[in-house]
All heavy atoms as a GROMACS GRO file, in nm:
protein
  622
    1GLU      N    1  11.783   4.419   6.752
    1GLU     CA    2  11.639   4.437   6.758
    1GLU      C    3  11.590   4.419   6.902
    1GLU      O    4  11.625   4.321   6.966
    1GLU     CB    5  11.568   4.332   6.673
    1GLU     CG    6  11.554   4.361   6.526
    1GLU     CD    7  11.474   4.484   6.495
    1GLU    OE1    8  11.357   4.496   6.537
    1GLU    OE2    9  11.531   4.572   6.430
    2PRO      N   10  11.508   4.509   6.949
    2PRO     CA   11  11.448   4.491   7.082
    2PRO      C   12  11.355   4.370   7.083
    2PRO      O   13  11.293   4.338   6.981
    2PRO     CB   14  11.366   4.618   7.103
    2PRO     CG   15  11.422   4.717   7.007
    2PRO     CD   16  11.475   4.638   6.892
    3GLN      N   17  11.350   4.302   7.195
    3GLN     CA   18  11.258   4.189   7.209
    3GLN      C   19  11.117   4.244   7.221
    3GLN      O   20  11.088   4.325   7.308
    3GLN     CB   21  11.294   4.105   7.331
    3GLN     CG   22  11.207   3.982   7.343
    3GLN     CD   23  11.251   3.894   7.458
    3GLN    OE1   24  11.348   3.924   7.527
    3GLN    NE2   25  11.180   3.787   7.479
    4TYR      N   26  11.030   4.199   7.132
    4TYR     CA   27  10.893   4.251   7.129
    4TYR      C   28  10.814   4.195   7.246
    4TYR      O   29  10.814   4.074   7.268
    4TYR     CB   30  10.826   4.210   6.998
    4TYR     CG   31  10.730   4.312   6.947
    4TYR    CD1   32  10.771   4.408   6.857
    4TYR    CD2   33  10.598   4.316   6.992
    4TYR    CE1   34  10.684   4.504   6.810
    4TYR    CE2   35  10.511   4.413   6.947
    4TYR     CZ   36  10.554   4.506   6.855
    4TYR     OH   37  10.468   4.601   6.810
    5PRO      N   38  10.747   4.278   7.324
    5PRO     CA   39  10.666   4.228   7.437
    5PRO      C   40  10.556   4.133   7.385
    5PRO      O   41  10.484   4.166   7.290
    5PRO     CB   42  10.604   4.354   7.496
    5PRO     CG   43  10.696   4.465   7.455
    5PRO     CD   44  10.748   4.424   7.320
    6TYR      N   45  10.548   4.016   7.444
    6TYR     CA   46  10.460   3.909   7.397
    6TYR      C   47  10.315   3.955   7.384
    6TYR      O   48  10.250   3.932   7.282
    6TYR     CB   49  10.468   3.789   7.492
    6TYR     CG   50  10.377   3.675   7.453
    6TYR    CD1   51  10.413   3.590   7.349
    6TYR    CD2   52  10.255   3.656   7.516
    6TYR    CE1   53  10.330   3.486   7.310
    6TYR    CE2   54  10.171   3.553   7.478
    6TYR     CZ   55  10.209   3.468   7.375
    6TYR     OH   56  10.125   3.366   7.337
    7GLU      N   57  10.264   4.022   7.487
    7GLU     CA   58  10.122   4.063   7.486
    7GLU      C   59  10.094   4.162   7.372
    7GLU      O   60   9.990   4.154   7.308
    7GLU     CB   61  10.082   4.129   7.619
    7GLU     CG   62  10.107   4.046   7.742
    7GLU     CD   63  10.252   4.051   7.789
    7GLU    OE1   64  10.323   4.153   7.769
    7GLU    OE2   65  10.296   3.950   7.844
    8LEU      N   66  10.186   4.252   7.350
    8LEU     CA   67  10.167   4.350   7.244
    8LEU      C   68  10.182   4.288   7.105
    8LEU      O   69  10.113   4.325   7.011
    8LEU     CB   70  10.264   4.466   7.260
    8LEU     CG   71  10.250   4.546   7.391
    8LEU    CD1   72  10.351   4.658   7.396
    8LEU    CD2   73  10.110   4.599   7.408
    9LYS      N   74  10.269   4.189   7.096
    9LYS     CA   75  10.285   4.118   6.969
    9LYS      C   76  10.158   4.040   6.935
    9LYS      O   77  10.111   4.042   6.821
    9LYS     CB   78  10.405   4.023   6.975
    9LYS     CG   79  10.439   3.960   6.844
    9LYS     CD   80  10.567   3.880   6.854
    9LYS     CE   81  10.608   3.831   6.717
    9LYS     NZ   82  10.739   3.765   6.721
   10GLN      N   83  10.101   3.973   7.035
   10GLN     CA   84   9.978   3.896   7.014
   10GLN      C   85   9.863   3.988   6.973
   10GLN      O   86   9.778   3.951   6.892
   10GLN     CB   87   9.941   3.817   7.139
   10GLN     CG   88  10.039   3.706   7.172
   10GLN     CD   89  10.055   3.607   7.060
   10GLN    OE1   90   9.958   3.556   7.007
   10GLN    NE2   91  10.179   3.581   7.021
   11ALA      N   92   9.860   4.108   7.029
   11ALA     CA   93   9.754   4.205   6.998
   11ALA      C   94   9.787   4.287   6.872
   11ALA      O   95   9.708   4.370   6.830
   11ALA     CB   96   9.734   4.299   7.116
   12LYS      N   97   9.904   4.260   6.811
   12LYS     CA   98   9.950   4.329   6.690
   12LYS      C   99   9.955   4.481   6.708
   12LYS      O  100   9.915   4.558   6.621
   12LYS     CB  101   9.866   4.289   6.570
   12LYS     CG  102   9.878   4.142   6.541
   12LYS     CD  103   9.803   4.103   6.418
   12LYS     CE  104   9.828   3.955   6.404
   12LYS     NZ  105   9.771   3.886   6.302
   13ILE      N  106  10.006   4.522   6.824
   13ILE     CA  107  10.018   4.664   6.855
   13ILE      C  108  10.156   4.713   6.812
   13ILE      O  109  10.258   4.659   6.855
   13ILE     CB  110   9.995   4.689   7.006
   13ILE    CG1  111   9.851   4.654   7.042
   13ILE    CG2  112  10.028   4.834   7.042
   13ILE    CD1  113   9.820   4.662   7.189
   14LYS      N  114  10.157   4.813   6.727
   14LYS     CA  115  10.281   4.876   6.684
   14LYS      C  116  10.320   4.982   6.786
   14LYS      O  117  10.236   5.030   6.860
   14LYS     CB  118  10.262   4.943   6.548
   14LYS     CG  119  10.229   4.849   6.438
   14LYS     CD  120  10.206   4.924   6.309
   14LYS     CE  121  10.162   4.830   6.199
   14LYS     NZ  122  10.137   4.902   6.073
   15GLY      N  123  10.446   5.020   6.785
   15GLY     CA  124  10.488   5.124   6.877
   15GLY      C  125  10.624   5.180   6.844
   15GLY      O  126  10.687   5.143   6.746
   16TRP      N  127  10.668   5.270   6.928
   16TRP     CA  128  10.798   5.334   6.910
   16TRP      C  129  10.852   5.378   7.045
   16TRP      O  130  10.779   5.392   7.142
   16TRP     CB  131  10.787   5.453   6.816
   16TRP     CG  132  10.682   5.552   6.859
   16TRP    CD1  133  10.552   5.552   6.820
   16TRP    CD2  134  10.697   5.658   6.953
   16TRP    NE1  135  10.484   5.653   6.884
   16TRP    CE2  136  10.571   5.720   6.965
   16TRP    CE3  137  10.802   5.707   7.027
   16TRP    CZ2  138  10.550   5.829   7.049
   16TRP    CZ3  139  10.781   5.815   7.111
   16TRP    CH2  140  10.657   5.875   7.119
   17VAL      N  141  10.983   5.399   7.047
   17VAL     CA  142  11.052   5.449   7.166
   17VAL      C  143  11.157   5.550   7.120
   17VAL      O  144  11.232   5.524   7.026
   17VAL     CB  145  11.122   5.334   7.243
   17VAL    CG1  146  11.194   5.388   7.365
   17VAL    CG2  147  11.024   5.226   7.283
   18LEU      N  148  11.159   5.665   7.184
   18LEU     CA  149  11.262   5.765   7.158
   18LEU      C  150  11.364   5.754   7.271
   18LEU      O  151  11.330   5.771   7.388
   18LEU     CB  152  11.201   5.905   7.153
   18LEU     CG  153  11.298   6.020   7.127
   18LEU    CD1  154  11.366   6.005   6.991
   18LEU    CD2  155  11.226   6.153   7.138
   19LEU      N  156  11.488   5.721   7.233
   19LEU     CA  157  11.594   5.700   7.331
   19LEU      C  158  11.706   5.801   7.312
   19LEU      O  159  11.723   5.856   7.203
   19LEU     CB  160  11.657   5.562   7.314
   19LEU     CG  161  11.568   5.443   7.337
   19LEU    CD1  162  11.550   5.367   7.210
   19LEU    CD2  163  11.628   5.357   7.443
   20GLU      N  164  11.784   5.818   7.417
   20GLU     CA  165  11.903   5.901   7.412
   20GLU      C  166  12.013   5.828   7.488
   20GLU      O  167  11.987   5.767   7.591
   20GLU     CB  168  11.874   6.036   7.477
   20GLU     CG  169  11.987   6.135   7.466
   20GLU     CD  170  11.947   6.270   7.524
   20GLU    OE1  171  11.964   6.288   7.646
   20GLU    OE2  172  11.898   6.354   7.446
   21TRP      N  173  12.136   5.831   7.433
   21TRP     CA  174  12.247   5.766   7.500
   21TRP      C  175  12.378   5.829   7.454
   21TRP      O  176  12.380   5.906   7.360
   21TRP     CB  177  12.247   5.615   7.476
   21TRP     CG  178  12.275   5.572   7.336
   21TRP    CD1  179  12.396   5.539   7.283
   21TRP    CD2  180  12.181   5.555   7.230
   21TRP    NE1  181  12.382   5.504   7.150
   21TRP    CE2  182  12.251   5.512   7.116
   21TRP    CE3  183  12.043   5.571   7.219
   21TRP    CZ2  184  12.189   5.486   6.995
   21TRP    CZ3  185  11.981   5.546   7.099
   21TRP    CH2  186  12.053   5.503   6.988
   22ILE      N  187  12.483   5.793   7.525
   22ILE     CA  188  12.617   5.840   7.490
   22ILE      C  189  12.697   5.724   7.436
   22ILE      O  190  12.698   5.615   7.494
   22ILE     CB  191  12.689   5.900   7.613
   22ILE    CG1  192  12.616   6.027   7.657
   22ILE    CG2  193  12.837   5.928   7.583
   22ILE    CD1  194  12.666   6.085   7.787
   23ILE      N  195  12.765   5.746   7.323
   23ILE     CA  196  12.861   5.650   7.270
   23ILE      C  197  12.998   5.696   7.319
   23ILE      O  198  13.038   5.810   7.293
   23ILE     CB  199  12.858   5.646   7.116
   23ILE    CG1  200  12.719   5.604   7.068
   23ILE    CG2  201  12.965   5.549   7.064
   23ILE    CD1  202  12.700   5.616   6.918
   24THR      N  203  13.067   5.611   7.392
   24THR     CA  204  13.198   5.647   7.446
   24THR      C  205  13.305   5.641   7.337
   24THR      O  206  13.280   5.595   7.226
   24THR     CB  207  13.240   5.552   7.560
   24THR    OG1  208  13.264   5.421   7.505
   24THR    CG2  209  13.135   5.545   7.670
   25GLU      N  210  13.425   5.684   7.372
   25GLU     CA  211  13.538   5.680   7.280
   25GLU      C  212  13.571   5.538   7.234
   25GLU      O  213  13.633   5.518   7.130
   25GLU     CB  214  13.663   5.741   7.345
   25GLU     CG  215  13.650   5.886   7.383
   25GLU     CD  216  13.588   5.910   7.521
   25GLU    OE1  217  13.536   5.816   7.582
   25GLU    OE2  218  13.592   6.026   7.565
   26ASN      N  219  13.529   5.437   7.313
   26ASN     CA  220  13.552   5.297   7.279
   26ASN      C  221  13.435   5.234   7.204
   26ASN      O  222  13.438   5.115   7.172
   26ASN     CB  223  13.579   5.214   7.405
   26ASN     CG  224  13.704   5.260   7.477
   26ASN    OD1  225  13.800   5.301   7.413
   26ASN    ND2  226  13.702   5.256   7.608
   27GLY      N  227  13.327   5.310   7.182
   27GLY     CA  228  13.211   5.257   7.111
   27GLY      C  229  13.108   5.191   7.200
   27GLY      O  230  13.012   5.133   7.152
   28ASN      N  231  13.126   5.201   7.331
   28ASN     CA  232  13.029   5.145   7.425
   28ASN      C  233  12.915   5.243   7.451
   28ASN      O  234  12.931   5.363   7.430
   28ASN     CB  235  13.098   5.110   7.558
   28ASN     CG  236  13.203   5.003   7.541
   28ASN    OD1  237  13.184   4.906   7.469
   28ASN    ND2  238  13.317   5.023   7.603
   29VAL      N  239  12.804   5.191   7.499
   29VAL     CA  240  12.687   5.273   7.529
   29VAL      C  241  12.684   5.303   7.678
   29VAL      O  242  12.701   5.214   7.761
   29VAL     CB  243  12.557   5.199   7.488
   29VAL    CG1  244  12.434   5.276   7.533
   29VAL    CG2  245  12.555   5.178   7.338
   30ARG      N  246  12.659   5.429   7.711
   30ARG     CA  247  12.647   5.473   7.850
   30ARG      C  248  12.526   5.565   7.862
   30ARG      O  249  12.488   5.633   7.767
   30ARG     CB  250  12.771   5.551   7.896
   30ARG     CG  251  12.897   5.470   7.898
   30ARG     CD  252  12.897   5.372   8.016
   30ARG     NE  253  13.018   5.294   8.016
   30ARG     CZ  254  13.027   5.169   7.972
   30ARG    NH1  255  12.922   5.109   7.923
   30ARG    NH2  256  13.140   5.104   7.976
   31ASN      N  257  12.469   5.568   7.981
   31ASN     CA  258  12.362   5.662   8.016
   31ASN      C  259  12.242   5.656   7.922
   31ASN      O  260  12.185   5.759   7.887
   31ASN     CB  261  12.415   5.806   8.022
   31ASN     CG  262  12.527   5.821   8.121
   31ASN    OD1  263  12.537   5.747   8.218
   31ASN    ND2  264  12.614   5.916   8.098
   32ALA      N  265  12.203   5.536   7.881
   32ALA     CA  266  12.085   5.522   7.795
   32ALA      C  267  11.960   5.555   7.875
   32ALA      O  268  11.946   5.514   7.990
   32ALA     CB  269  12.076   5.380   7.740
   33ARG      N  270  11.870   5.632   7.812
   33ARG     CA  271  11.746   5.668   7.879
   33ARG      C  272  11.634   5.686   7.778
   33ARG      O  273  11.658   5.718   7.662
   33ARG     CB  274  11.763   5.792   7.964
   33ARG     CG  275  11.784   5.919   7.886
   33ARG     CD  276  11.813   6.038   7.978
   33ARG     NE  277  11.820   6.161   7.903
   33ARG     CZ  278  11.725   6.254   7.901
   33ARG    NH1  279  11.615   6.239   7.972
   33ARG    NH2  280  11.738   6.363   7.829
   34ILE      N  281  11.513   5.665   7.826
   34ILE     CA  282  11.394   5.682   7.745
   34ILE      C  283  11.352   5.829   7.751
   34ILE      O  284  11.338   5.885   7.859
   34ILE     CB  285  11.278   5.594   7.797
   34ILE    CG1  286  11.317   5.446   7.798
   34ILE    CG2  287  11.150   5.618   7.715
   34ILE    CD1  288  11.342   5.385   7.665
   35ILE      N  289  11.330   5.888   7.636
   35ILE     CA  290  11.278   6.024   7.628
   35ILE      C  291  11.126   6.018   7.623
   35ILE      O  292  11.057   6.092   7.692
   35ILE     CB  293  11.332   6.098   7.504
   35ILE    CG1  294  11.484   6.100   7.502
   35ILE    CG2  295  11.273   6.238   7.493
   35ILE    CD1  296  11.547   6.175   7.616
   36GLU      N  297  11.075   5.927   7.539
   36GLU     CA  298  10.932   5.914   7.519
   36GLU      C  299  10.904   5.776   7.460
   36GLU      O  300  10.989   5.719   7.393
   36GLU     CB  301  10.886   6.023   7.420
   36GLU     CG  302  10.740   6.049   7.418
   36GLU     CD  303  10.706   6.168   7.328
   36GLU    OE1  304  10.797   6.233   7.273
   36GLU    OE2  305  10.586   6.193   7.313
   37SER      N  306  10.784   5.724   7.486
   37SER     CA  307  10.747   5.592   7.436
   37SER      C  308  10.598   5.587   7.410
   37SER      O  309  10.520   5.647   7.484
   37SER     CB  310  10.786   5.485   7.539
   37SER     OG  311  10.746   5.358   7.497
   38SER      N  312  10.559   5.514   7.305
   38SER     CA  313  10.417   5.500   7.275
   38SER      C  314  10.347   5.406   7.374
   38SER      O  315  10.226   5.412   7.390
   38SER     CB  316  10.396   5.450   7.133
   38SER     OG  317  10.449   5.319   7.117
   39HIS      N  318  10.425   5.319   7.438
   39HIS     CA  319  10.372   5.224   7.536
   39HIS      C  320  10.485   5.187   7.631
   39HIS      O  321  10.595   5.154   7.585
   39HIS     CB  322  10.319   5.099   7.464
   39HIS     CG  323  10.233   5.013   7.550
   39HIS    ND1  324  10.283   4.939   7.655
   39HIS    CD2  325  10.100   4.990   7.547
   39HIS    CE1  326  10.184   4.873   7.712
   39HIS    NE2  327  10.071   4.902   7.648
   40THR      N  328  10.460   5.189   7.759
   40THR     CA  329  10.567   5.163   7.857
   40THR      C  330  10.628   5.024   7.842
   40THR      O  331  10.745   5.005   7.875
   40THR     CB  332  10.516   5.180   8.001
   40THR    OG1  333  10.405   5.095   8.022
   40THR    CG2  334  10.477   5.324   8.028
   41ALA      N  335  10.554   4.928   7.789
   41ALA     CA  336  10.607   4.792   7.773
   41ALA      C  337  10.720   4.787   7.670
   41ALA      O  338  10.799   4.692   7.669
   41ALA     CB  339  10.496   4.696   7.733
   42PHE      N  340  10.732   4.886   7.584
   42PHE     CA  341  10.840   4.889   7.486
   42PHE      C  342  10.970   4.944   7.544
   42PHE      O  343  11.078   4.925   7.488
   42PHE     CB  344  10.802   4.976   7.365
   42PHE     CG  345  10.693   4.918   7.279
   42PHE    CD1  346  10.584   4.995   7.244
   42PHE    CD2  347  10.699   4.788   7.233
   42PHE    CE1  348  10.484   4.944   7.165
   42PHE    CE2  349  10.600   4.736   7.153
   42PHE     CZ  350  10.491   4.814   7.118
   43SER      N  351  10.964   5.014   7.655
   43SER     CA  352  11.079   5.085   7.710
   43SER      C  353  11.195   4.993   7.750
   43SER      O  354  11.308   5.014   7.706
   43SER     CB  355  11.036   5.170   7.830
   43SER     OG  356  10.945   5.268   7.789
   44LEU      N  357  11.169   4.894   7.832
   44LEU     CA  358  11.277   4.806   7.879
   44LEU      C  359  11.342   4.728   7.765
   44LEU      O  360  11.466   4.723   7.757
   44LEU     CB  361  11.226   4.712   7.988
   44LEU     CG  362  11.332   4.626   8.055
   44LEU    CD1  363  11.441   4.712   8.118
   44LEU    CD2  364  11.268   4.535   8.160
   45PRO      N  365  11.266   4.668   7.674
   45PRO     CA  366  11.332   4.599   7.561
   45PRO      C  367  11.418   4.693   7.476
   45PRO      O  368  11.526   4.655   7.431
   45PRO     CB  369  11.216   4.543   7.479
   45PRO     CG  370  11.104   4.530   7.575
   45PRO     CD  371  11.121   4.643   7.672
   46ALA      N  372  11.373   4.816   7.457
   46ALA     CA  373  11.451   4.911   7.378
   46ALA      C  374  11.581   4.947   7.449
   46ALA      O  375  11.688   4.949   7.387
   46ALA     CB  376  11.369   5.036   7.351
   47ILE      N  377  11.574   4.976   7.577
   47ILE     CA  378  11.695   5.008   7.656
   47ILE      C  379  11.792   4.890   7.654
   47ILE      O  380  11.912   4.908   7.630
   47ILE     CB  381  11.657   5.044   7.802
   47ILE    CG1  382  11.598   5.183   7.810
   47ILE    CG2  383  11.776   5.033   7.896
   47ILE    CD1  384  11.696   5.297   7.804
   48ASN      N  385  11.742   4.769   7.678
   48ASN     CA  386  11.829   4.650   7.678
   48ASN      C  387  11.897   4.631   7.544
   48ASN      O  388  12.015   4.595   7.538
   48ASN     CB  389  11.750   4.526   7.717
   48ASN     CG  390  11.715   4.524   7.865
   48ASN    OD1  391  11.779   4.591   7.945
   48ASN    ND2  392  11.612   4.450   7.899
   49SER      N  393  11.825   4.654   7.437
   49SER     CA  394  11.881   4.641   7.303
   49SER      C  395  11.995   4.739   7.281
   49SER      O  396  12.102   4.703   7.230
   49SER     CB  397  11.770   4.663   7.199
   49SER     OG  398  11.822   4.662   7.070
   50ILE      N  399  11.975   4.863   7.320
   50ILE     CA  400  12.079   4.965   7.302
   50ILE      C  401  12.201   4.936   7.391
   50ILE      O  402  12.314   4.949   7.348
   50ILE     CB  403  12.022   5.106   7.332
   50ILE    CG1  404  11.921   5.146   7.226
   50ILE    CG2  405  12.133   5.210   7.344
   50ILE    CD1  406  11.975   5.151   7.084
   51LEU      N  407  12.177   4.893   7.515
   51LEU     CA  408  12.289   4.865   7.605
   51LEU      C  409  12.377   4.751   7.556
   51LEU      O  410  12.496   4.747   7.586
   51LEU     CB  411  12.237   4.836   7.746
   51LEU     CG  412  12.180   4.956   7.822
   51LEU    CD1  413  12.117   4.910   7.953
   51LEU    CD2  414  12.286   5.061   7.846
   52LYS      N  415  12.322   4.659   7.480
   52LYS     CA  416  12.398   4.545   7.427
   52LYS      C  417  12.471   4.579   7.297
   52LYS      O  418  12.552   4.501   7.250
   52LYS     CB  419  12.304   4.427   7.400
   52LYS     CG  420  12.247   4.366   7.525
   52LYS     CD  421  12.150   4.256   7.488
   52LYS     CE  422  12.080   4.200   7.611
   52LYS     NZ  423  11.977   4.102   7.576
   53SER      N  424  12.442   4.694   7.240
   53SER     CA  425  12.498   4.728   7.110
   53SER      C  426  12.637   4.789   7.120
   53SER      O  427  12.679   4.838   7.225
   53SER     CB  428  12.404   4.823   7.035
   53SER     OG  429  12.393   4.946   7.103
   54LYS      N  430  12.709   4.786   7.010
   54LYS     CA  431  12.843   4.844   6.999
   54LYS      C  432  12.841   4.940   6.881
   54LYS      O  433  12.783   4.909   6.777
   54LYS     CB  434  12.945   4.733   6.978
   54LYS     CG  435  13.087   4.777   6.977
   54LYS     CD  436  13.142   4.791   7.116
   54LYS     CE  437  13.293   4.813   7.107
   54LYS     NZ  438  13.353   4.841   7.233
   55TRP      N  439  12.903   5.056   6.895
   55TRP     CA  440  12.897   5.161   6.794
   55TRP      C  441  13.036   5.211   6.758
   55TRP      O  442  13.131   5.194   6.834
   55TRP     CB  443  12.816   5.279   6.848
   55TRP     CG  444  12.675   5.243   6.878
   55TRP    CD1  445  12.629   5.176   6.989
   55TRP    CD2  446  12.562   5.267   6.798
   55TRP    NE1  447  12.494   5.160   6.981
   55TRP    CE2  448  12.449   5.216   6.865
   55TRP    CE3  449  12.543   5.331   6.675
   55TRP    CZ2  450  12.321   5.224   6.814
   55TRP    CZ3  451  12.415   5.340   6.624
   55TRP    CH2  452  12.305   5.286   6.693
   56MET      N  453  13.046   5.276   6.645
   56MET     CA  454  13.167   5.347   6.609
   56MET      C  455  13.157   5.485   6.676
   56MET      O  456  13.056   5.552   6.661
   56MET     CB  457  13.176   5.366   6.457
   56MET     CG  458  13.196   5.238   6.380
   56MET     SD  459  13.359   5.166   6.405
   56MET     CE  460  13.463   5.290   6.332
   57PRO      N  461  13.259   5.525   6.750
   57PRO     CA  462  13.252   5.656   6.815
   57PRO      C  463  13.263   5.770   6.714
   57PRO      O  464  13.312   5.752   6.602
   57PRO     CB  465  13.373   5.655   6.908
   57PRO     CG  466  13.468   5.558   6.847
   57PRO     CD  467  13.384   5.455   6.778
   58GLY      N  468  13.216   5.887   6.755
   58GLY     CA  469  13.234   6.005   6.673
   58GLY      C  470  13.381   6.043   6.669
   58GLY      O  471  13.460   5.997   6.752
   59GLU      N  472  13.418   6.125   6.572
   59GLU     CA  473  13.558   6.168   6.559
   59GLU      C  474  13.565   6.317   6.529
   59GLU      O  475  13.481   6.371   6.459
   59GLU     CB  476  13.627   6.094   6.444
   59GLU     CG  477  13.658   5.951   6.471
   59GLU     CD  478  13.742   5.889   6.358
   59GLU    OE1  479  13.796   5.965   6.273
   59GLU    OE2  480  13.753   5.767   6.357
   60ILE      N  481  13.668   6.377   6.584
   60ILE     CA  482  13.705   6.513   6.547
   60ILE      C  483  13.855   6.511   6.523
   60ILE      O  484  13.932   6.468   6.610
   60ILE     CB  485  13.669   6.615   6.658
   60ILE    CG1  486  13.518   6.627   6.671
   60ILE    CG2  487  13.731   6.751   6.626
   60ILE    CD1  488  13.471   6.727   6.776
   61SER      N  489  13.894   6.551   6.404
   61SER     CA  490  14.036   6.553   6.365
   61SER      C  491  14.103   6.418   6.387
   61SER      O  492  14.216   6.410   6.435
   61SER     CB  493  14.111   6.662   6.441
   61SER     OG  494  14.055   6.789   6.415
   62GLY      N  495  14.030   6.310   6.357
   62GLY     CA  496  14.086   6.176   6.370
   62GLY      C  497  14.089   6.120   6.511
   62GLY      O  498  14.134   6.008   6.533
   63LYS      N  499  14.040   6.196   6.608
   63LYS     CA  500  14.041   6.150   6.747
   63LYS      C  501  13.899   6.112   6.788
   63LYS      O  502  13.804   6.188   6.768
   63LYS     CB  503  14.092   6.262   6.839
   63LYS     CG  504  14.101   6.219   6.982
   63LYS     CD  505  14.154   6.330   7.070
   63LYS     CE  506  14.154   6.283   7.215
   63LYS     NZ  507  14.186   6.389   7.307
   64ALA      N  508  13.884   5.992   6.849
   64ALA     CA  509  13.754   5.944   6.895
   64ALA      C  510  13.703   6.032   7.008
   64ALA      O  511  13.780   6.072   7.096
   64ALA     CB  512  13.763   5.799   6.942
   65ILE      N  513  13.574   6.064   7.003
   65ILE     CA  514  13.512   6.147   7.107
   65ILE      C  515  13.381   6.084   7.154
   65ILE      O  516  13.321   6.004   7.084
   65ILE     CB  517  13.483   6.290   7.055
   65ILE    CG1  518  13.388   6.284   6.935
   65ILE    CG2  519  13.611   6.363   7.021
   65ILE    CD1  520  13.327   6.417   6.898
   66ARG      N  521  13.339   6.124   7.273
   66ARG     CA  522  13.207   6.083   7.323
   66ARG      C  523  13.101   6.154   7.240
   66ARG      O  524  13.117   6.271   7.206
   66ARG     CB  525  13.191   6.122   7.470
   66ARG     CG  526  13.284   6.046   7.561
   66ARG     CD  527  13.281   6.103   7.701
   66ARG     NE  528  13.150   6.097   7.760
   66ARG     CZ  529  13.111   6.010   7.854
   66ARG    NH1  530  13.199   5.923   7.899
   66ARG    NH2  531  12.990   6.012   7.901
   67THR      N  532  12.995   6.082   7.208
   67THR     CA  533  12.892   6.136   7.120
   67THR      C  534  12.755   6.112   7.179
   67THR      O  535  12.723   5.999   7.218
   67THR     CB  536  12.901   6.070   6.981
   67THR    OG1  537  13.034   6.083   6.932
   67THR    CG2  538  12.804   6.133   6.884
   68LEU      N  539  12.672   6.216   7.185
   68LEU     CA  540  12.534   6.204   7.231
   68LEU      C  541  12.447   6.166   7.111
   68LEU      O  542  12.454   6.229   7.006
   68LEU     CB  543  12.486   6.335   7.291
   68LEU     CG  544  12.342   6.337   7.341
   68LEU    CD1  545  12.323   6.241   7.458
   68LEU    CD2  546  12.302   6.478   7.381
   69VAL      N  547  12.365   6.062   7.129
   69VAL     CA  548  12.278   6.013   7.022
   69VAL      C  549  12.135   6.016   7.072
   69VAL      O  550  12.106   5.980   7.186
   69VAL     CB  551  12.314   5.867   6.985
   69VAL    CG1  552  12.220   5.813   6.879
   69VAL    CG2  553  12.457   5.858   6.938
   70ARG      N  554  12.045   6.058   6.984
   70ARG     CA  555  11.902   6.052   7.011
   70ARG      C  556  11.838   5.983   6.890
   70ARG      O  557  11.860   6.026   6.777
   70ARG     CB  558  11.842   6.190   7.031
   70ARG     CG  559  11.694   6.184   7.070
   70ARG     CD  560  11.638   6.320   7.094
   70ARG     NE  561  11.670   6.358   7.231
   70ARG     CZ  562  11.603   6.449   7.300
   70ARG    NH1  563  11.502   6.513   7.246
   70ARG    NH2  564  11.638   6.479   7.423
   71GLN      N  565  11.766   5.873   6.914
   71GLN     CA  566  11.711   5.796   6.803
   71GLN      C  567  11.574   5.740   6.841
   71GLN      O  568  11.552   5.698   6.954
   71GLN     CB  569  11.805   5.682   6.766
   71GLN     CG  570  11.757   5.600   6.650
   71GLN     CD  571  11.859   5.496   6.608
   71GLN    OE1  572  11.974   5.499   6.649
   71GLN    NE2  573  11.816   5.403   6.528
   72ARG      N  574  11.486   5.739   6.743
   72ARG     CA  575  11.355   5.678   6.759
   72ARG      C  576  11.359   5.539   6.699
   72ARG      O  577  11.402   5.521   6.586
   72ARG     CB  578  11.249   5.764   6.688
   72ARG     CG  579  11.110   5.710   6.704
   72ARG     CD  580  11.013   5.805   6.638
   72ARG     NE  581  10.885   5.741   6.620
   72ARG     CZ  582  10.769   5.803   6.632
   72ARG    NH1  583  10.766   5.932   6.659
   72ARG    NH2  584  10.659   5.739   6.613
   73ILE      N  585  11.317   5.440   6.778
   73ILE     CA  586  11.311   5.301   6.733
   73ILE      C  587  11.164   5.266   6.714
   73ILE      O  588  11.082   5.284   6.804
   73ILE     CB  589  11.376   5.207   6.836
   73ILE    CG1  590  11.523   5.241   6.851
   73ILE    CG2  591  11.356   5.062   6.796
   73ILE    CD1  592  11.593   5.164   6.961
   74THR      N  593  11.131   5.215   6.595
   74THR     CA  594  10.995   5.173   6.566
   74THR      C  595  10.986   5.022   6.580
   74THR      O  596  11.074   4.949   6.533
   74THR     CB  597  10.956   5.214   6.422
   74THR    OG1  598  10.970   5.356   6.410
   74THR    CG2  599  10.813   5.176   6.390
   75LEU      N  600  10.879   4.976   6.646
   75LEU     CA  601  10.859   4.833   6.666
   75LEU      C  602  10.728   4.791   6.598
   75LEU      O  603  10.625   4.853   6.619
   75LEU     CB  604  10.850   4.802   6.815
   75LEU     CG  605  10.977   4.834   6.892
   75LEU    CD1  606  10.954   4.951   6.984
   75LEU    CD2  607  11.022   4.715   6.969
   76ASN      N  608  10.739   4.687   6.516
   76ASN     CA  609  10.622   4.632   6.448
   76ASN      C  610  10.613   4.483   6.477
   76ASN      O  611  10.713   4.414   6.468
   76ASN     CB  612  10.634   4.652   6.296
   76ASN     CG  613  10.625   4.797   6.258
   76ASN    OD1  614  10.529   4.863   6.288
   76ASN    ND2  615  10.728   4.847   6.191
   77PRO      N  616  10.493   4.435   6.509
   77PRO     CA  617  10.479   4.291   6.541
   77PRO      C  618  10.506   4.202   6.421
   77PRO      O  619  10.503   4.241   6.311
   77PRO     CB  620  10.335   4.277   6.587
   77PRO     CG  621  10.265   4.400   6.546
   77PRO     CD  622  10.369   4.504   6.517
   0.00000   0.00000   0.00000
């Protein structure tokens, strides 16, 4: 979970971030970037959350491959 920005949590502001990143053959995250965000204060927590995560890589014919992911994360106070 991304760390909710304190000021936005106190104001009960909901938001979202659309991110894109690559999952490597080892399940690590590379090249994470923000595509769009409802509020700039959500961007850094969302990126940090994704960079700390570990994923199962994509596979083709049983072989792990690099995979491009695009996902929208919704944040609620």
